[in-house]
C-alpha positions in Angstrom: 315.3 -70.0 96.4 312.5 -67.8 95.3 309.3 -69.8 94.6 307.9 -69.8 91.0 304.4 -70.5 89.8 303.8 -73.1 87.1 301.1 -72.5 84.6 299.8 -76.0 83.8 297.1 -74.6 81.7 299.7 -73.3 79.3 301.7 -76.4 78.1 304.1 -76.4 75.1 304.8 -79.9 73.7 308.2 -81.0 72.4 309.5 -84.2 71.1 313.1 -85.5 70.8 314.4 -88.7 69.3 317.8 -89.8 70.8 319.8 -90.5 67.6 323.5 -90.4 69.0 325.0 -93.3 70.7 327.2 -90.8 72.5 324.2 -90.0 74.7 324.3 -93.5 76.2 324.3 -93.3 80.0 323.2 -89.7 80.1 320.6 -89.0 82.8 317.2 -87.9 81.5 317.1 -84.9 83.8 320.6 -83.6 82.8 319.9 -84.1 79.1 316.6 -82.2 79.2 318.2 -79.4 81.2 320.9 -79.1 78.3 318.2 -79.1 75.7 315.7 -76.7 77.4 318.1 -74.1 78.8 315.2 -71.8 79.9 314.3 -74.4 82.7 316.5 -75.3 85.7 317.4 -78.9 86.5 315.1 -78.8 89.5 312.2 -77.8 87.4 312.9 -80.5 84.8 312.9 -83.1 87.6 309.6 -81.8 88.8 308.2 -82.1 85.3 309.4 -85.7 85.1 307.8 -86.6 88.5 304.6 -84.8 87.5 304.2 -87.1 84.5 304.9 -84.4 81.9 307.7 -86.4 80.4 307.6 -89.8 78.8 310.3 -91.9 77.3 309.1 -94.2 74.4 305.6 -93.9 75.7 306.3 -94.7 79.3 306.7 -92.5 82.5 310.2 -92.4 83.7 312.4 -91.1 86.5 315.0 -88.2 86.5 317.8 -90.7 86.9 316.8 -92.8 83.8 319.8 -93.5 81.6 319.1 -92.6 78.0 319.6 -95.0 75.1 319.9 -94.6 71.4 316.4 -94.8 69.9 314.6 -93.4 72.9 311.7 -91.1 72.0 311.3 -88.3 74.6 308.0 -86.4 74.8 307.7 -83.4 77.2 305.0 -80.9 78.1 306.6 -77.7 79.2 304.5 -75.5 81.5 304.8 -71.7 81.4 306.7 -70.4 84.4 305.7 -67.1 86.1 307.9 -65.4 88.7 306.7 -62.4 90.8 309.8 -60.2 90.7 313.5 -59.9 90.0 316.0 -59.5 92.8 319.5 -58.2 93.0 322.2 -60.7 93.6 325.9 -60.3 94.6 327.4 -62.2 91.6 331.0 -61.3 90.6 331.3 -59.6 87.2 334.3 -59.1 84.9 333.8 -55.4 84.0 335.4 -54.4 80.8 334.2 -50.7 80.9 331.9 -48.6 83.0 330.8 -45.0 83.4 327.7 -43.2 84.5 325.7 -44.2 81.4 326.9 -47.7 80.4 328.6 -50.8 81.6 330.2 -53.6 79.5 330.7 -57.1 80.9 332.7 -60.1 79.7 329.9 -62.7 80.3 331.0 -66.2 81.2 329.5 -69.2 79.5 326.5 -70.7 81.3 325.2 -67.4 82.5 321.6 -66.4 81.3 321.4 -62.7 80.4 318.0 -61.9 81.8 315.3 -63.7 83.9 312.9 -65.9 81.8 311.5 -69.4 81.8 313.0 -71.4 84.7 316.0 -69.0 85.1 314.7 -66.4 87.5 317.9 -66.1 89.5 321.7 -65.9 88.9 321.3 -64.1 85.6 323.4 -61.2 84.3 320.5 -58.8 85.0 320.3 -59.9 88.6 324.1 -59.3 89.0 323.9 -55.9 87.3 321.0 -54.8 89.5 323.1 -55.5 92.5 326.2 -53.8 91.1 324.4 -50.7 89.8 321.8 -50.3 92.4 319.1 -49.8 89.8 318.5 -50.3 86.1 316.2 -48.7 83.6 313.2 -50.6 82.6 312.2 -49.8 78.9 308.6 -49.4 77.9 306.8 -52.7 77.0 306.6 -53.1 73.2 303.3 -52.2 71.7 300.8 -55.1 71.4 302.5 -57.2 74.2 300.6 -57.7 77.4 302.5 -59.6 80.1 300.7 -62.0 82.3 300.1 -61.2 86.0 303.5 -61.2 87.7 305.4 -62.3 84.7 308.7 -60.4 84.5 310.1 -62.1 81.5 309.0 -59.3 79.2 311.0 -56.7 81.2 314.8 -56.6 80.5 316.3 -54.1 82.9 319.4 -52.4 81.4 319.8 -55.0 78.6 320.1 -53.6 75.1 321.2 -56.8 73.3 321.7 -60.4 74.3 323.9 -63.4 74.1 322.8 -67.0 74.3 323.4 -68.7 77.7 326.3 -70.8 76.4 327.9 -67.9 74.4 330.6 -66.1 76.2 331.9 -62.6 75.7 331.1 -58.9 75.5 327.6 -57.6 76.4 326.7 -54.0 76.8 324.0 -52.7 79.3 322.6 -49.2 79.9 322.4 -47.6 83.4 319.9 -44.8 82.4 316.7 -44.9 80.5 318.0 -42.3 78.0 321.1 -44.4 77.3 318.9 -47.5 77.0 316.8 -45.8 74.3 319.9 -44.5 72.4 321.7 -47.8 72.4 318.6 -49.8 71.6 318.1 -47.5 68.5 321.6 -48.2 67.4 321.2 -51.9 67.5 317.8 -51.7 65.8 319.2 -49.5 62.9 322.3 -51.7 62.6 324.7 -48.8 63.6 326.8 -51.1 65.7 329.4 -53.5 64.6 329.8 -56.9 66.3 332.6 -59.5 65.9 332.5 -63.1 67.2 335.1 -65.8 67.4 334.0 -69.3 66.7 335.7 -72.7 66.7 334.0 -74.7 64.0 334.0 -78.3 62.7 336.2 -79.2 59.7 338.7 -77.1 57.9 337.1 -74.1 56.1 338.3 -73.9 52.5 337.7 -70.2 51.8 339.8 -67.7 53.7 336.7 -65.4 53.8 333.2 -65.3 52.4 329.8 -63.8 52.9 326.8 -65.9 53.9 323.5 -64.4 52.7 320.6 -66.7 53.7 317.3 -65.7 55.3 316.5 -67.2 58.6 313.1 -68.1 60.1 311.5 -70.2 62.7 312.0 -74.0 62.3 309.0 -75.7 60.9 308.6 -78.4 63.7 310.8 -77.3 66.6 309.8 -73.9 68.2 313.2 -73.7 69.9 315.2 -73.8 66.7 315.8 -71.5 63.7 316.4 -72.5 60.2 317.5 -71.3 56.7 314.4 -70.2 54.8 313.9 -70.5 51.1 314.3 -67.3 49.1 310.9 -65.6 49.0 309.7 -67.5 52.1 308.8 -66.4 55.6 312.4 -66.0 56.7 313.9 -62.6 57.4 317.1 -61.2 55.7 320.3 -62.5 57.4 323.8 -61.7 56.4 327.2 -62.7 58.0 330.8 -62.3 56.9 333.5 -64.6 58.1 337.3 -64.8 58.0 339.4 -67.7 58.8 341.9 -67.0 61.6 343.6 -70.4 61.7 343.1 -74.0 60.6 343.8 -77.2 62.5 343.2 -80.8 61.7 339.4 -81.2 61.3 338.7 -77.8 63.0 339.0 -74.0 62.0 339.0 -70.8 64.1 337.0 -68.1 62.4 336.0 -64.5 63.1 332.3 -63.7 62.1 330.7 -60.3 61.7 326.9 -60.5 61.6 325.5 -57.7 59.5 322.0 -58.4 60.8 320.8 -59.5 64.2 318.6 -62.7 63.8 318.2 -65.2 66.6 321.0 -67.9 66.4 322.2 -66.2 63.2 325.9 -67.1 63.4 325.2 -70.7 64.6 322.6 -71.4 61.9 324.7 -69.7 59.1 327.9 -71.6 59.9 325.9 -74.9 60.1 324.4 -74.2 56.7 327.8 -74.1 55.0 328.9 -77.4 56.6 330.9 -75.9 59.5 328.8 -75.8 62.6 330.1 -74.4 65.8 331.8 -77.0 67.9 329.6 -78.4 70.7 326.5 -76.6 69.5 323.8 -78.8 71.0 321.2 -77.5 68.7 322.8 -77.2 65.3 326.1 -79.0 65.7 327.7 -82.4 65.1 328.4 -83.2 68.8 327.3 -82.1 72.2 330.6 -82.4 73.9 334.3 -82.4 72.9 336.6 -85.0 74.3 340.4 -85.2 74.2 340.2 -88.2 71.9 338.4 -86.1 69.3 341.5 -84.1 68.7 344.3 -86.4 69.7 345.0 -90.0 68.6 346.1 -92.8 71.0 344.2 -91.6 74.1 343.5 -94.3 76.6 340.0 -94.5 77.8 341.1 -93.7 81.4 342.7 -90.5 80.1 339.9 -89.4 77.8 338.3 -86.4 79.4 335.8 -83.8 78.3 337.5 -80.6 77.2 334.4 -78.5 76.1 330.7 -78.9 76.7 329.2 -75.7 75.4 329.1 -74.0 72.0 332.5 -72.6 71.1 331.2 -69.1 70.3 332.6 -65.9 71.9 331.5 -62.3 71.4 334.9 -60.7 71.0 334.4 -57.0 69.8 331.6 -54.4 69.7 331.8 -51.0 68.1 329.1 -48.4 68.9 328.5 -44.7 69.6 328.5 -43.6 73.3 324.9 -42.6 74.1 326.0 -39.4 75.9 329.3 -38.3 74.2 328.3 -39.6 70.8 331.9 -40.7 70.3 332.6 -44.0 68.6 333.8 -46.7 71.0 335.3 -50.1 70.4 335.4 -52.6 73.3 336.9 -56.1 73.2 336.6 -59.1 75.5 339.5 -61.6 75.8 338.7 -65.1 74.6 337.0 -67.4 77.2 339.4 -69.7 79.0 337.7 -72.9 78.0 337.9 -72.2 74.2 341.5 -70.9 74.6 342.5 -74.2 76.2 341.0 -76.2 73.3 342.9 -74.1 70.8 346.1 -74.6 72.7 345.6 -78.4 72.5 344.8 -78.2 68.7 347.9 -76.2 68.1 350.0 -79.0 69.7 
């Protein structure tokens, strides 16, 4: 384990009210690790022991069992890591040549080092596989702290959330990084996602045109902004692939690239992504949620991450300039849920 430095002079406060009875018997450290994905469980446990976490005004232990109505307050220190290392992590490679590499990212893998996730990221794995990765110039006006590598994203030209699976593209040369980054910035790429959402979507297809901005009270979240407000333009188009009882499988094409865009947009029309811990109706999907008459002993968790998958990407190859379309097969955990729904 590479040691990290914690900046206790730079604390970010957060407050969570436990509203759902389904969180009964959840350990405090496990719950906070789910809510603050940038921090590892060991760091969360350290914060609890250091007195940076209180539950309903009292200090607690990592093993504390949550109850409905608990008010959690946490102070999150900034984490500074000295450097990024190469790690021999298996990768599902969809395409690779001298200029680019495309990966089918599994759920649970962070794309690049940041916060408390300094190891086991996609960037660490790519650095080992490729030998070296281009580091783009630091954006104007941004000055990283001493030793802080979170501003550097070697090879990465776009990103996926930790719990989103699917296709992600990386550059192996600086020139390719610049060309691909320009394509994403100028919306010259086409992305398609597959999402399992709550409830049966009535319209076969529709366009969602709602600006998105930072949430007013929760810095980790995004939210729909009023027209003319501070939110930025955000447009998504969806098509229903299949409907099930209380669920729908949809294909979504974001026309803009806002943070959490698909998740926020789908939630805004009453069909949040299943198991979206931030914007959804539930944090975990159990067998009893889709099948009646399940005994408690047989009731098991069948999904515990947001059911969102990056399925397709169309772009222009940075060297040949030819249009390319790459696809990533649907992640196994989502596929298993769909098979159960079809039954």
